[in-house]
KETORTI-460839 format. One line per 4 residues: number of its first residue (from 1); their letters; for each residue y, z, x of C-alpha. Coordinates in nm, 2 decimals, padded with zeros to 4 digits, m for minus. Layout:
BEGIN
NUM = A = Y:Z:X  ...
This chain:
BEGIN
1 = MGPV = 08.77:08.29:09.88  08.84:08.05:09.59  08.63:07.74:09.53  08.41:07.80:09.84
5 = VANG = 08.21:08.05:09.63  08.02:07.86:09.35  07.80:08.14:09.23  07.66:08.49:09.30
9 = ESLR = 07.39:08.35:09.56  07.68:08.17:09.76  07.88:08.49:09.74  07.57:08.69:09.86
13 = RIFA = 07.52:08.45:10.15  07.89:08.48:10.26  07.87:08.85:10.23  07.54:08.89:10.41
17 = ATTE = 07.65:08.64:10.69  07.99:08.83:10.75  07.84:09.18:10.72  07.55:09.10:10.95
21 = HTFE = 07.76:08.94:11.21  08.00:09.22:11.22  07.76:09.49:11.23  07.48:09.34:11.45
25 = IDLG = 07.69:09.13:11.68  08.05:09.29:11.70  07.94:09.65:11.66  07.58:09.65:11.79
29 = VADP = 07.45:09.82:11.48  07.10:09.66:11.41  07.01:09.84:11.08  06.89:09.60:10.83
33 = PLIE = 06.86:09.85:10.55  07.21:09.98:10.60  07.35:09.63:10.64  07.17:09.53:10.30
37 = YLVD = 07.31:09.83:10.13  07.66:09.73:10.24  07.61:09.38:10.12  07.50:09.51:09.78
41 = LLIR = 07.79:09.74:09.77  08.03:09.43:09.82  07.84:09.22:09.56  07.85:09.52:09.30
45 = FVRM = 08.21:09.58:09.36  08.32:09.22:09.30  08.34:09.34:08.93  08.61:09.58:08.86
49 = DAIF = 08.39:09.74:08.59  08.15:09.84:08.87  08.42:09.99:09.08  08.53:10.21:08.78
53 = KVRD = 08.18:10.27:08.63  08.19:10.66:08.62  08.26:10.79:08.27  08.29:11.13:08.15
57 = TVGR = 08.08:11.28:07.88  08.30:11.14:07.61  08.29:10.79:07.77  08.64:10.79:07.93
61 = RLED = 08.66:10.58:08.25  08.73:10.79:08.57  08.96:10.63:08.80  09.02:10.91:09.05
65 = VAEM = 08.78:11.07:09.31  08.90:11.40:09.21  08.79:11.34:08.84  08.46:11.20:08.96
69 = MMEA = 08.39:11.50:09.17  08.45:11.74:08.89  08.23:11.53:08.67  07.96:11.54:08.92
73 = EQRQ = 07.97:11.92:08.94  07.91:11.94:08.56  07.62:11.71:08.57  07.26:11.77:08.66
77 = SKPQ = 06.99:11.58:08.85  07.00:11.19:08.82  07.34:11.16:08.67  07.48:11.38:08.94
81 = REIY = 07.32:11.20:09.22  07.44:10.87:09.06  07.80:11.01:09.07  07.78:11.14:09.41
85 = RHIG = 07.65:10.79:09.53  07.93:10.62:09.35  08.20:10.84:09.51  08.06:10.75:09.85
89 = DFTL = 08.05:10.38:09.76  08.40:10.41:09.59  08.57:10.59:09.89  08.39:10.35:10.14
93 = FWSG = 08.49:10.04:09.97  08.87:10.14:09.93  08.89:10.29:10.28  08.71:09.99:10.45
97 = VYPE = 08.78:09.68:10.26  09.13:09.76:10.10  09.27:10.05:10.29  09.62:09.93:10.20
101 = ALSS = 09.53:10.03:09.84  09.49:10.39:09.94  09.87:10.47:09.94  09.87:10.38:09.54
105 = LKAP = 09.53:10.55:09.49  09.65:10.86:09.67  10.02:10.84:09.54  10.19:11.18:09.48
109 = DRRD = 10.16:11.14:09.11  09.76:11.08:09.12  09.50:11.33:09.12  09.38:11.20:09.45
113 = HLVD = 09.69:11.28:09.62  09.54:11.55:09.84  09.17:11.41:09.84  09.05:11.30:10.19
117 = YFQQ = 08.85:10.98:10.11  08.67:11.00:10.44  08.56:11.36:10.40  08.47:11.31:10.03
121 = GKRS = 08.28:10.98:10.11  08.08:11.16:10.38  08.02:11.45:10.15  07.92:11.26:09.85
125 = YYLA = 07.68:11.03:10.04  07.52:11.35:10.21  07.47:11.52:09.86  07.34:11.20:09.71
129 = STFD = 07.10:11.18:10.00  06.93:11.52:09.92  06.78:11.37:09.60  06.50:11.24:09.81
133 = QKPY = 06.19:11.24:09.56  06.08:10.93:09.39  06.25:10.70:09.28  06.53:10.79:09.53
137 = DQEA = 06.32:10.85:09.84  06.37:10.50:10.00  06.75:10.52:09.95  06.80:10.88:10.07
141 = PILR = 06.78:10.80:10.43  07.03:10.52:10.40  07.27:10.74:10.21  07.24:10.99:10.49
145 = RLSD = 07.33:10.74:10.75  07.62:10.63:10.54  07.73:11.00:10.56  07.68:11.02:10.93
149 = EFEL = 07.83:10.69:11.00  08.12:10.67:10.73  08.39:10.59:11.00  08.18:10.32:11.16
153 = CTYG = 08.11:10.17:10.83  08.47:10.18:10.71  08.57:10.01:11.02  08.31:09.75:10.99
157 = LNRV = 08.40:09.67:10.64  08.75:09.62:10.75  08.63:09.38:11.01  08.43:09.20:10.73
161 = RSLW = 08.73:09.16:10.54  08.91:09.01:10.84  08.63:08.76:10.88  08.68:08.65:10.51
165 = QQEA = 09.06:08.61:10.57  09.00:08.42:10.89  08.76:08.19:10.70  08.98:08.14:10.40
169 = TSHR = 09.27:08.06:10.64  09.06:07.81:10.84  08.96:07.63:10.50  09.32:07.60:10.41
173 = APEQ = 09.45:07.51:10.75  09.36:07.14:10.76  09.51:07.07:10.43  09.84:07.26:10.52
177 = SAPE = 09.88:07.12:10.86  09.77:06.74:10.81  09.98:06.52:11.00  10.23:06.33:10.79
181 = QG = 10.15:05.95:10.75  10.46:05.73:10.79
C-alpha cells in the first residue's frame, strides 16, 4: 500500500472500507461485530510480532500451529483461551489473506505439514468461544461465528486482499501508463 497509508488511522480506514464492502456488499454478510473483529485482526497482524506472539513457558516464540496447539493444551484458563483465539486468528489470516504462504508454512519439514488450517482454525475459535464469562462474554459469540463461518471469512479476507491489490494497481497505473510527451 506504500505511501497511501500515512498512519494507523489511515490503515484502519482502508481495512474497514474494504472489509465492510467485501462482507456487506459482495457477500451479503451484515454483521458489524464480526466485520469489526476482522478489521482489528488485520490491524493487529500488520506487525509480525503480533502474528507470532504466542510463546512457550520459557519464552520461545512458537511459529507452528502444531506447537501452539500443544502449548494451549498445557495451559489453563485465560492463557489457554488466548492461545486458542490466536490459533484461530493465525489460521484465518494465513488461509484468507496469504494462502500462497501455506505451502511453506505446511512444508514437509515443518511441524504443520499435516495440520489442516481450516479444521484447526474452526476448532480453536470454538474452544476460545467456550470461555464466555466476563471479561470474554462479549467476544464469545463472535468467536463462535468465526468458527461456524471460517470458510466464508477466509474467502472474504481473500477478496479484501484482492481489493487492496486492485487499489494499489490503480494508484500506480496513471504513473506507469502516462503518455509520452514529444
